[in-house]
Backbone bond lengths (Angstrom), bond angles and torsions (degrees), N, CA, C in turn:
res aa  C-N    CA-C-N  psi(-1)  N-CA   C-N-CA  omega(-1)  CA-C   N-CA-C  phi
1 M - - - 1.462 - - 1.528 108.59 -
2 S 1.301 118.61 107.81 1.457 122.56 -178.06 1.523 110.08 -95.06
3 E 1.355 114.89 141.91 1.442 120.30 -178.76 1.523 110.03 -80.93
4 L 1.342 114.68 145.51 1.448 120.52 174.20 1.523 108.80 -84.03
5 F 1.318 117.31 148.44 1.451 119.78 179.27 1.513 110.28 -116.71
6 F 1.330 117.19 129.10 1.450 123.90 176.76 1.516 108.83 -123.64
7 T 1.319 117.16 130.85 1.456 120.78 176.40 1.524 109.29 -77.46
8 E 1.333 116.43 166.09 1.480 121.04 177.01 1.527 109.58 -58.68
9 R 1.302 117.05 -42.19 1.470 120.01 -179.54 1.524 111.11 -62.55
10 A 1.330 116.87 -41.55 1.455 120.01 -179.88 1.538 109.87 -65.26
11 L 1.319 117.79 -39.30 1.446 122.28 -179.55 1.528 111.80 -66.30
12 E 1.346 115.83 -38.26 1.459 119.50 175.64 1.539 110.93 -64.08
13 C 1.327 116.64 -37.51 1.464 121.73 177.84 1.538 110.87 -66.80
14 I 1.325 115.98 -40.40 1.478 119.63 179.18 1.528 109.67 -63.78
15 A 1.325 117.04 -40.77 1.459 121.00 178.88 1.522 110.50 -61.65
16 R 1.332 117.81 -44.73 1.462 121.11 179.01 1.535 110.58 -63.26
17 Q 1.312 117.64 -40.23 1.462 120.79 177.66 1.527 111.63 -60.79
18 I 1.316 116.33 -43.30 1.468 120.33 179.64 1.518 110.78 -63.08
19 L 1.333 115.69 -45.16 1.464 119.51 -178.31 1.515 110.87 -68.09
20 N 1.326 118.03 -38.94 1.477 121.43 178.87 1.519 111.55 -66.63
21 Q 1.317 116.61 -37.47 1.463 119.85 179.01 1.519 111.29 -66.96
22 Y 1.333 116.15 -37.32 1.440 119.61 -179.97 1.540 111.59 -74.54
23 D 1.327 116.31 -45.53 1.467 122.03 -177.69 1.525 108.13 -148.79
24 P 1.354 117.28 101.05 1.457 120.69 -178.31 1.533 114.60 -59.03
25 F 1.336 116.64 -17.19 1.466 120.73 -176.33 1.514 113.76 -100.15
26 Y 1.328 116.34 -7.04 1.464 118.24 -173.56 1.524 112.57 -60.93
27 L 1.319 117.53 -48.24 1.470 120.84 -173.65 1.509 112.90 -69.91
28 N 1.330 117.43 -16.72 1.452 120.09 178.67 1.517 113.42 -104.44
29 G 1.335 116.77 0.37 1.450 119.94 -178.57 1.526 112.37 -93.80
30 N 1.318 115.14 -171.48 1.451 121.14 178.83 1.533 108.16 -65.25
31 P 1.317 117.66 141.34 1.475 120.18 179.71 1.518 111.94 -56.84
32 R 1.306 116.63 129.43 1.468 122.15 178.35 1.512 108.94 -156.93
33 A 1.322 114.66 165.35 1.444 120.21 -178.20 1.525 111.26 -65.63
34 V 1.294 117.00 139.72 1.468 122.60 176.48 1.526 108.23 -67.66
35 P 1.343 118.41 131.10 1.461 121.84 179.01 1.550 110.61 -74.82
36 L 1.298 115.98 74.07 1.447 121.97 -164.98 1.554 112.59 -62.71
37 E 1.331 116.39 -46.43 1.474 119.12 -179.05 1.520 111.16 -59.88
38 K 1.303 116.89 -39.99 1.494 120.61 -179.88 1.543 109.99 -65.78
39 I 1.309 116.69 -39.73 1.454 119.50 177.30 1.511 111.24 -64.15
40 V 1.337 116.60 -44.58 1.460 121.96 -179.81 1.525 109.86 -60.78
41 E 1.327 116.88 -48.72 1.458 120.54 -173.70 1.510 114.87 -85.28
42 D 1.340 117.48 -41.27 1.461 120.85 -174.76 1.546 112.82 -87.01
43 A 1.328 116.31 -44.74 1.457 119.28 -177.06 1.517 112.68 -79.16
44 F 1.335 117.51 -32.55 1.455 119.95 -175.84 1.520 113.66 -112.76
45 G 1.322 116.10 -8.75 1.468 119.42 177.81 1.525 113.36 66.20
46 L 1.323 116.77 26.58 1.457 120.88 177.91 1.532 111.21 -89.76
47 R 1.296 116.19 160.03 1.450 122.02 177.52 1.525 110.50 -109.88
48 I 1.327 115.38 144.81 1.459 121.22 176.96 1.531 107.39 -114.26
49 E 1.302 116.27 125.93 1.467 120.32 176.91 1.518 108.02 -127.04
50 Y 1.332 115.25 143.12 1.458 122.34 -175.41 1.525 109.22 -110.70
51 V 1.319 116.41 116.67 1.443 122.65 -176.78 1.540 108.53 -139.90
52 R 1.290 116.24 169.17 1.461 120.28 170.53 1.517 108.20 -89.16
53 L 1.304 117.86 112.44 1.455 120.84 -172.35 1.538 112.93 -82.16
54 T 1.317 115.96 -40.86 1.454 120.04 -177.11 1.529 111.20 -139.60
55 E 1.274 115.94 164.84 1.463 122.28 175.37 1.517 111.87 -73.60
56 S 1.342 115.72 -36.69 1.458 121.12 -173.97 1.530 111.16 -72.71
57 D 1.324 115.95 142.14 1.472 121.06 177.61 1.517 112.56 -69.21
58 D 1.341 116.62 -26.40 1.462 119.58 -179.46 1.533 110.65 -110.31
59 G 1.307 116.17 29.73 1.463 120.58 -178.20 1.507 111.89 -91.13
60 E 1.310 115.37 -147.82 1.458 123.52 -174.19 1.524 111.17 -65.75
61 L 1.342 116.68 133.72 1.453 121.17 -178.15 1.520 112.47 -105.60
62 G 1.324 118.13 -30.27 1.455 121.18 -178.33 1.521 109.59 -149.63
63 R 1.346 114.57 157.88 1.444 119.71 -178.25 1.522 109.30 -150.31
64 M 1.346 116.49 125.47 1.460 122.59 178.97 1.524 108.71 -95.48
65 I 1.319 115.27 122.96 1.476 121.16 -179.09 1.512 109.98 -98.92
66 Y 1.345 116.95 122.52 1.448 122.12 -176.70 1.527 112.47 -99.99
67 D 1.336 118.16 -22.16 1.469 121.44 -173.86 1.530 109.98 -131.22
68 D 1.318 115.59 150.03 1.460 120.05 170.89 1.531 109.62 -63.57
69 G 1.310 115.72 144.93 1.465 118.45 177.81 1.515 111.39 154.62
70 Y 1.319 115.87 -141.00 1.463 121.81 -177.37 1.522 109.13 -131.02
71 T 1.330 114.72 148.42 1.445 121.02 174.59 1.525 107.72 -135.98
72 T 1.312 118.09 167.77 1.465 120.19 -179.30 1.534 109.89 -97.41
73 V 1.318 116.03 139.94 1.478 123.24 172.10 1.528 107.26 -133.48
74 Y 1.308 114.84 166.24 1.469 120.55 -177.35 1.531 109.79 -102.86
75 D 1.313 116.82 132.80 1.465 122.54 178.00 1.519 108.71 -106.66
76 P 1.356 117.91 107.76 1.468 120.23 -178.39 1.536 112.40 -62.43
77 D 1.313 117.10 -26.62 1.462 119.18 -177.05 1.520 110.78 -70.15
78 T 1.328 116.75 -42.78 1.474 120.03 179.19 1.528 112.21 -92.07
79 E 1.351 115.63 -9.08 1.456 122.72 -177.72 1.534 110.45 55.35
80 D 1.339 114.41 44.97 1.457 118.89 -178.53 1.528 108.68 -153.78
81 Y 1.330 115.86 163.68 1.458 121.17 177.42 1.533 110.16 -86.69
82 E 1.310 116.17 150.00 1.468 120.60 179.17 1.506 109.58 -143.28
83 L 1.336 116.94 160.33 1.454 121.02 177.26 1.510 110.30 -78.47
84 F 1.322 115.34 140.36 1.464 122.42 -176.94 1.526 108.08 -130.25
85 K 1.315 118.44 122.81 1.451 121.97 -177.08 1.516 110.21 -73.34
86 V 1.337 116.61 133.36 1.454 121.60 -176.79 1.528 110.28 -136.00
87 S 1.334 115.43 159.02 1.441 121.90 178.05 1.530 108.35 -117.53
88 A 1.319 115.02 151.90 1.460 120.30 176.16 1.517 110.61 -57.46
89 G 1.330 116.64 138.84 1.459 120.13 -179.14 1.526 112.59 87.67
90 T 1.326 116.23 22.27 1.468 120.53 178.35 1.533 109.74 -108.72
91 I 1.322 115.57 132.63 1.447 120.58 173.10 1.531 108.03 -104.80
92 L 1.340 115.61 118.70 1.453 121.00 176.13 1.521 108.35 -92.49
93 I 1.318 116.70 128.36 1.467 121.73 177.74 1.514 107.82 -119.91
94 D 1.322 115.44 133.46 1.467 118.87 178.92 1.535 109.27 -63.85
95 C 1.332 115.76 123.91 1.451 121.04 -173.22 1.529 113.25 -63.19
96 R 1.331 118.15 -18.57 1.457 120.72 -179.56 1.511 111.48 -67.26
97 L 1.347 118.69 -19.01 1.444 121.01 178.19 1.537 111.14 -69.72
98 L 1.324 116.41 -15.15 1.461 120.84 -178.77 1.515 113.12 -96.08
99 T 1.326 117.03 -3.98 1.459 119.85 -173.75 1.530 114.37 -86.65
100 D 1.325 116.52 -14.95 1.465 121.21 -175.49 1.527 108.52 -133.33
101 P 1.353 118.54 119.88 1.467 119.96 178.82 1.533 113.02 -56.12
102 K 1.317 117.52 -26.14 1.461 120.48 179.25 1.522 112.08 -67.14
103 L 1.326 116.68 -17.63 1.476 121.10 -178.42 1.529 112.25 -96.41
104 Y 1.354 116.60 5.92 1.467 118.91 -176.10 1.517 112.55 -62.50
105 G 1.344 116.49 -39.76 1.456 119.19 178.33 1.522 110.64 -64.54
106 R 1.346 116.31 -37.95 1.458 119.97 178.08 1.514 110.93 -66.64
107 Y 1.333 115.77 -37.61 1.471 120.20 176.13 1.521 111.35 -60.11
108 R 1.321 117.27 -47.83 1.480 121.30 -178.95 1.516 110.74 -64.03
109 Y 1.320 116.19 -38.99 1.468 118.77 -179.48 1.550 109.42 -67.22
110 T 1.324 117.05 -41.48 1.466 120.83 178.44 1.505 110.47 -61.16
111 L 1.344 117.23 -45.62 1.462 120.57 179.54 1.525 110.81 -62.24
112 A 1.327 117.44 -44.49 1.455 121.25 178.28 1.514 111.61 -62.54
113 H 1.317 117.04 -38.14 1.474 122.08 179.70 1.539 109.37 -63.57
114 E 1.333 117.67 -44.22 1.453 119.52 179.96 1.526 112.43 -67.79
115 L 1.329 115.86 -39.03 1.473 120.27 175.03 1.542 109.68 -59.76
116 A 1.312 116.25 -41.11 1.462 120.79 178.49 1.522 110.94 -60.71
117 H 1.307 117.56 -40.77 1.464 120.03 176.68 1.538 110.21 -59.55
118 W 1.317 117.92 -41.39 1.467 120.74 -178.56 1.528 109.05 -65.36
119 V 1.319 116.80 -44.85 1.470 121.36 -177.12 1.532 109.95 -64.74
120 L 1.311 116.79 -45.43 1.479 121.09 -170.42 1.521 113.22 -90.54
121 H 1.324 118.87 -32.06 1.460 120.92 -165.41 1.515 114.97 -123.58
122 K 1.321 118.45 10.22 1.451 120.36 -178.40 1.525 110.95 -58.79
123 K 1.319 117.72 -45.31 1.461 120.38 -179.10 1.524 111.76 -67.12
124 L 1.316 115.44 -27.34 1.452 120.54 -179.00 1.518 111.42 -73.79
125 F 1.333 117.54 -38.67 1.481 121.11 -171.74 1.518 113.63 -106.54
126 Q 1.312 119.19 -20.71 1.465 119.78 -176.48 1.520 110.43 -62.56
127 G 1.305 116.06 131.11 1.447 121.75 -178.92 1.516 113.83 91.97
128 T 1.340 116.25 -3.29 1.478 119.37 -178.41 1.525 112.47 -99.45
129 R 1.340 117.64 -8.02 1.470 122.85 -175.58 1.507 110.95 64.07
130 T 1.339 116.60 25.10 1.452 122.00 178.51 1.518 109.77 -105.30
131 A 1.326 116.82 134.96 1.468 121.42 176.36 1.513 110.04 -106.88
132 A 1.322 116.02 141.88 1.463 120.42 175.21 1.500 109.48 -87.20
133 A 1.316 118.90 131.81 1.440 121.34 -173.79 1.522 111.37 -124.15
134 T 1.343 115.64 150.46 1.438 121.80 175.08 1.517 108.83 -114.62
135 Y 1.340 116.57 132.58 1.458 121.68 179.84 1.523 109.69 -113.39
136 G 1.324 114.84 164.77 1.447 120.36 -176.36 1.519 113.99 -73.07
137 E 1.299 116.64 -86.75 1.458 121.10 -172.41 1.525 112.85 -91.27
138 S 1.314 117.68 -3.91 1.491 119.65 -174.82 1.514 111.06 -125.96
139 L 1.331 116.62 54.90 1.459 119.78 179.21 1.514 111.78 -62.99
140 S 1.300 114.73 136.10 1.467 119.37 178.57 1.528 109.68 -65.76
141 C 1.335 115.62 149.62 1.458 118.91 -179.69 1.509 112.53 -106.08
142 N 1.361 117.42 16.67 1.447 117.16 178.63 1.537 109.46 -72.58
143 S 1.321 116.55 168.45 1.462 119.91 -170.23 1.507 113.02 -64.92
144 T 1.339 119.39 -35.99 1.468 120.01 179.15 1.523 111.00 -64.13
145 E 1.325 117.38 -39.51 1.460 120.73 178.59 1.517 111.10 -68.62
146 W 1.316 116.84 -41.90 1.474 120.62 177.36 1.516 110.29 -59.78
147 Q 1.331 116.44 -44.69 1.466 120.45 179.29 1.512 111.96 -62.39
148 A 1.340 116.82 -44.10 1.460 120.82 179.75 1.532 110.54 -64.93
149 N 1.324 117.08 -38.45 1.458 120.60 177.91 1.523 110.99 -63.30
150 H 1.306 117.18 -43.55 1.455 119.79 -175.84 1.535 110.61 -70.99
151 L 1.327 117.06 -41.91 1.467 118.83 178.30 1.516 110.13 -64.36
152 A 1.329 117.88 -37.02 1.458 120.68 177.62 1.530 110.40 -60.25
153 K 1.330 117.07 -44.95 1.477 121.61 178.74 1.530 109.88 -61.24
154 A 1.327 115.64 -46.18 1.457 120.26 -176.44 1.514 112.36 -65.87
155 L 1.345 117.08 -31.08 1.475 120.59 176.39 1.503 111.61 -73.36
156 L 1.316 117.09 -45.46 1.453 120.37 -175.62 1.517 113.19 -77.80
157 M 1.337 117.03 -29.46 1.455 121.77 -176.35 1.509 110.43 -131.83
158 P 1.342 116.94 70.62 1.481 120.11 -177.93 1.510 111.32 -59.87
159 V 1.322 115.85 138.81 1.442 121.08 -170.84 1.538 113.15 -56.14
160 G 1.337 118.20 -47.26 1.446 120.71 -178.00 1.526 112.66 -66.03
161 Q 1.316 116.86 -40.43 1.459 121.34 179.65 1.532 111.82 -67.24
162 V 1.314 116.04 -41.35 1.457 120.02 179.88 1.518 110.20 -65.85
163 K 1.316 117.09 -44.61 1.471 119.35 179.49 1.529 112.09 -64.91
164 R 1.313 116.83 -38.07 1.468 120.93 177.48 1.514 110.83 -62.23
165 A 1.321 115.87 -43.21 1.473 120.02 179.10 1.512 110.59 -69.42
166 F 1.325 116.62 -40.96 1.462 121.91 -177.82 1.532 111.02 -58.62
167 F 1.329 116.31 -51.93 1.462 118.65 -176.79 1.535 111.77 -72.62
168 G 1.320 117.05 -27.13 1.449 119.63 173.81 1.511 111.91 -64.59
169 L 1.301 117.01 -41.66 1.461 121.46 177.62 1.531 111.44 -72.06
170 A 1.351 117.01 -33.66 1.453 120.97 179.26 1.516 110.65 -61.55
171 M 1.332 116.66 -35.28 1.454 121.16 -179.45 1.530 110.73 -67.50
172 Q 1.336 117.51 -20.80 1.482 120.96 177.86 1.521 111.10 -85.87
173 K 1.323 115.92 0.80 1.474 122.84 175.79 1.545 112.06 56.45
174 R 1.325 114.72 45.09 1.459 118.94 176.02 1.507 110.09 -81.02
175 T 1.318 116.39 158.79 1.464 120.03 174.97 1.521 107.84 -68.53
176 S 1.328 115.25 159.94 1.467 120.42 -179.16 1.525 111.14 -59.66
177 A 1.333 116.92 -40.87 1.453 120.42 -178.93 1.543 110.43 -66.01
178 A 1.316 116.56 -42.63 1.466 120.70 179.75 1.510 110.53 -67.07
179 Q 1.333 116.89 -38.05 1.443 121.28 179.89 1.528 110.54 -65.80
180 L 1.319 116.55 -42.10 1.470 120.74 -179.79 1.532 110.13 -64.27
181 Q 1.333 116.62 -43.35 1.452 120.22 179.40 1.516 110.90 -63.38
182 S 1.342 116.97 -41.74 1.457 120.99 -179.79 1.523 110.84 -62.65
183 L 1.322 116.41 -43.38 1.458 119.94 179.42 1.524 111.27 -63.65
184 A 1.334 116.18 -41.87 1.467 119.96 178.22 1.527 110.31 -62.32
185 N 1.348 117.31 -38.39 1.454 121.39 177.83 1.507 111.81 -66.22
186 I 1.336 116.40 -43.57 1.469 120.74 -177.68 1.530 110.92 -59.04
187 F 1.331 115.47 -44.84 1.470 119.39 -174.56 1.531 112.67 -96.72
188 E 1.323 115.92 1.76 1.479 122.08 177.24 1.522 111.54 54.71
189 V 1.326 114.21 51.98 1.457 121.59 175.17 1.522 107.67 -128.51
190 S 1.323 116.37 171.12 1.475 119.77 177.70 1.535 109.63 -74.14
191 K 1.336 113.97 157.26 1.470 118.86 175.59 1.510 111.51 -60.52
192 Q 1.316 116.17 -37.81 1.437 120.33 -179.88 1.527 112.18 -62.59
193 A 1.352 116.82 -43.57 1.450 120.99 178.48 1.519 111.49 -64.41
194 M 1.336 117.05 -41.34 1.447 120.21 -179.83 1.534 110.93 -68.85
195 E 1.315 117.11 -39.88 1.474 120.30 177.80 1.530 110.83 -59.27
196 Y 1.313 115.79 -44.43 1.463 120.25 -179.32 1.517 109.78 -64.23
197 R 1.317 117.42 -41.11 1.473 120.83 -178.87 1.519 110.50 -66.33
198 L 1.313 118.66 -40.72 1.465 121.11 179.06 1.543 110.47 -63.92
199 K 1.324 116.23 -37.07 1.450 119.60 177.24 1.526 111.40 -65.08
200 E 1.335 116.08 -35.92 1.451 119.84 176.08 1.539 111.52 -59.95
201 F 1.319 115.29 -37.18 1.476 120.89 -177.86 1.517 111.83 -84.59
202 G 1.355 118.41 -3.28 1.438 120.15 -177.78 1.512 113.71 74.86
203 L 1.349 117.22 19.62 1.443 121.70 179.91 1.501 113.59 -94.68
204 L 1.301 116.64 -8.22 1.445 122.69 -178.03 1.527 109.21 -145.81
205 R 1.295 116.73 138.40 1.449 121.26 179.54 1.509 111.47 -109.04
């Protein structure tokens, strides 16, 4: 099973194609958060289910299911793992991401990351009974994870939209911290994700 390779430029193009297919006017409109759930469910026909994936608080956050079958989830009531029936095209999101508003940006990033796996790696993993997973503080550095991470960023923070919002806020002479927070709020991502994206564009040092 050989991995597919996508450059950063190709991943940015794929993100634009996805957004244009969903809403041809989004990239030319006022900067706003990408309607991620609608894209996942309406444009790709995928399902989102919320379960407890692991016992650990810093464990698995999301899982992309490529094949019909069973996967393991954690049951807090029994304090044990159990088999959970799943269908191909299901994204499992750890339900703890929904319990704290401060984790909303992390939730959206996790969902975008799993969607990216479906878009980029479905042919690679379908039929293998392998699920693509997203972890908290210990993200894998293999090429499929790097690709999913970059496509997730490109979907949630499209380059043209972010730059349009950035320079619009700069004209209001806001402090750097206030500008960063405003951008994170506009695109409904974490401050850390937005800071990293701005550095990629050379807009922040």
